[in-house]
N, C-alpha and C positions, 0 to 999 in steps of 0.2 A: 503494499499500499501506499502510494507517495504521501508529501508533507498534507498536500492538497484535498485527498482524500480520506485523512487524520481530521483535517480542520472540520470539513461536512458530518462524518461520523460523531464529531462533537457537538457540530449544533443539535444533529438529529435526537441526539441525547438530553441536550436543555429544554428539547420543546415535549419529549417525551415524558420527563420527567412531571411536569405542571399536569399530566392527567393521570389520575388517581388510578386505575384500573390499569395503568402501564407500566406500573413499580417494579415488578420484576423481572420485567424488560429491560427496564433501566437500567436497573442492577446487574446484569447479567452484557449489556452494550458498553457497561464504564469498565467494567474488567477486560471486555476485547479491545475497549481505546487504550488502559493503559499497560495491555503486552504491548501494542501495534507503536504506541508513542515511545517507547522504553528506546529502542535502534533511534529511532529520530533524533533523542535527547543524546544520542550520544557522536553521532554522524560527523557534527562538528569536531569534535574533541579528532575522531579520526581523519577530517580533512586537512587538519592542521597540524597533525604528525607527518602525513605522507606529501606535505604541501611542499617543503624543502627539496626534495626526491623527485618529483614533478615537475619543480622547476628550473632545477638542473639538467635535466633530461630537453627540455624543450630548449635553454639555451644552450646545448649540445645541438640541438639538431638546428637552429638558425645557426650556429656554427659553420654548420656543413651545408649547407643550403645556399649562404652565401659565397663560400669557396666555387657554387657549381662553374665552371667555365661553358658559359650557352653556345659556346659552336662547336662544341668538344663532346658537350653531356657528358663531364669528367669532371675528377673532382683532381684538383693537384696535391701533393703529398702533405703543403702545409700552405698557409698562405706566402705571395711571393715564389712560390717553386716553380722551377718550368718540365717539371718531371713528374707523370701521371703513372699512378701503380693499377694496374687492374685488380690484380691480385695482392693484399688483400683489401688496399683501402678502397677500390670504388665496387668490388664485392659487399663488403661491409656498408659502406653506406648507403649500397641501394635496400638492404637488409632495414638497416637501421629507419632508412625515409619511408618504409613500404608503408606502413599504417598509416602516416599523418603525411607523408607526399608523397602520394601513389605514383601520379603523373611526370614526378620528377624519376623516383625509383625506376619508372616504366623505363625512363630515359637511359639511365643510366646504363641498368642493365643491355639496353640494345646496343649502346655505344660498346659496350662488351663484346658481344657475342660478334659486333661490325667489324673488330679490331685482332679477336683471336678467336680461335679454335673452341671450342667446351675443354676444361681441365680442371684434373680434381684440385682439391686444395686441404691444407689443413682448417684453412677458415670455414669451412664446410663441416666441419662435424660439428659447429655451435647448433646447424639448422638442419640438422639430420640428412645432411645434400652428399656429404663422401662416398664415394663408389667406395675407397677401401681404406680406413679411416688406421686399422692396424695391420698391422706394425707399423711403427713411424719411417717414413724414406725422406733421404736426405734432399736438400732442397735447391733449387739453381735458380740464381737472379736472372734474367735475358731482355735482351732488350726489343721490342716490338716494329718500334718506326722511330723512325726520328720527325720531331715538328719543325715546323723553321725558328724555332726559337725554343726546342724542348726537347722531350722525346716520353713517347710512352714505353712504360715497364712493365713485367709483369713477375710475379714467384711461380716456376714449376717444379711439381711432383719428379721427383727421376727414380728410379728403381733402384736403387741402393739401400741397403737396411741401414737406418741411425742405430747406432751402439750404443751412444752415449745418453740419449732422450732424457732417461731418471736424472741427468743432473742440473735438467733444466722446469722451473717450476710452473711453466706456459703448458709447454708438453704434460708433464700431472696433470695439469687441470681439463686438456682435452680428452689427454686421456682419462680420466671420469668419468668423463661425459661418453668417449668410443665404446667406453667395455661395458660388454655384453655381461660378465660376470660381476655378479654384486660384489665377489671378496676381492676382486683383483681392484677396482676401482674404490674400495676402500682404502685397499692398501695403496693407491696411488696416490690417495687426499690424505693418507696421513705422512706420504712421503713429502708429499709440500709442504705439509702444516712444520713437520719438523725444518725446512728454511725457514721458516718466520723468525724474524731476530727481535721483534717490538718494534721494529719501523717500517719493515718490507721483506720481500723472500730473496734474500742472501742465497741464490742459485751462484753458479758456474758463473753466466754471463756479469751477474751484480758486480762476483769479487772480481771480476778481467778489469770491468768497467770502472769499477769503483763508486758506480750509484744504481739505485733502484727503479728498476720501469717501471711507471703505473699502471699502465696496462695489465701489470700481471694482478691488482686488486682488481678491475672490472671480471678478470679470468676465473679468482676465487669466488668470487660474489657468485658468478652462476652458476660454477661448479659444483657450490653449496648446495644452491636451488636444486638442481639437477640429483642432487642425491639427496634431498633434504635433510640437511646438516646445517643449518642454518644458523643455528645456536653453535655451531661450535667454529664460526670463524672467529679470528681475533676483534677482540671489542674495539677495537680500536679503528680496525680497518677501513669503515666506510669514513668515520669523522677525512683519517689520511686521503682517502678518495675523491671528498668532495671537497677538500681544502687544496684541490690540486689542480682546479679549474680555475683558465682564466680567464680577465674582464672579457673576453672577446667567443665564451660561452665555452670555447673550446679545451682539450685537458692537454697540460703539459708531459709532456713526453716521460721526462725523467727527472729522481728531486736527491737531496742527501741526507743523510739521519738526521739531523737537524730542519729537516721540512721545508729546507732552500730549494727554490723550484730552479731543474736546470733544463737546457731546451727550446722548447717552443711546442706550441700545440696544434697537434696533426691530426689526421685521418684518423686514423690507424686505433690511435690511441682513442680520440675522442669517441670513436662505435664502441668499443668495449668497456670503457668508462660506463657509456647508456646503459650498455647490454646489463652493467652488473650492480648499476642501481635500481631499473629497475626489475633487477633479479632480484635485489634485497628487497623490492617496495612489493615484490609479489606479481607483477604484471607477467602476464606473454603475451 
């Protein structure tokens, strides 16, 4: 029942109570009204709690749509970049914009198909579209074509197995989602959580670069939702994730142990952070 319908019922109860022969019906209606008004009473509280997440996601999507190159129907890697990545950037952008900006999403997907043959990608694991999720294979960055002032690039999946993937938090989270065996998925989750050091995921890449990758926070939230382990996420992970959103709406690529932002907001990081906060908010 909507708020308006509840008000109508209250009006009917008031009129009924004035009739001496209708007191029993009035009592029953008052009980029904009380039950129906309880969810309406708490609805503003729920809305206020979720508003920061919804606003962050909306700002992130605005960042993405503002980056769209109207001639190519593709997004550059970041503001001012002349490199356009089909996978994962533009594939992720098309997926993230699918519900809120379906026309733009369709244009991006058409541009991807125009520029390159259909290919598998680890990003497709997030949407159950990967043809062969596991075992993970090595990836190769390749040029698709040169532009007058820039280039279109993509990441392709090779046939060579990746032996050290358990050293990387992002691949562990993707494995959590791709695994059909519950025990294996849980083991991958546990391995990823061991890498959390209170600030971020200190995996092989973070140790080598001496910085944390923001997008892995988003992937952690997506994996937690998939495994129904939201309560097992580090308590400050969401706060850390939200703090790394820039004033442009996009998410900064990296940060250090003090929380200082490193890098610029880019497409891939922003997409994965939007998916993460919406997973945390329960949005499907």
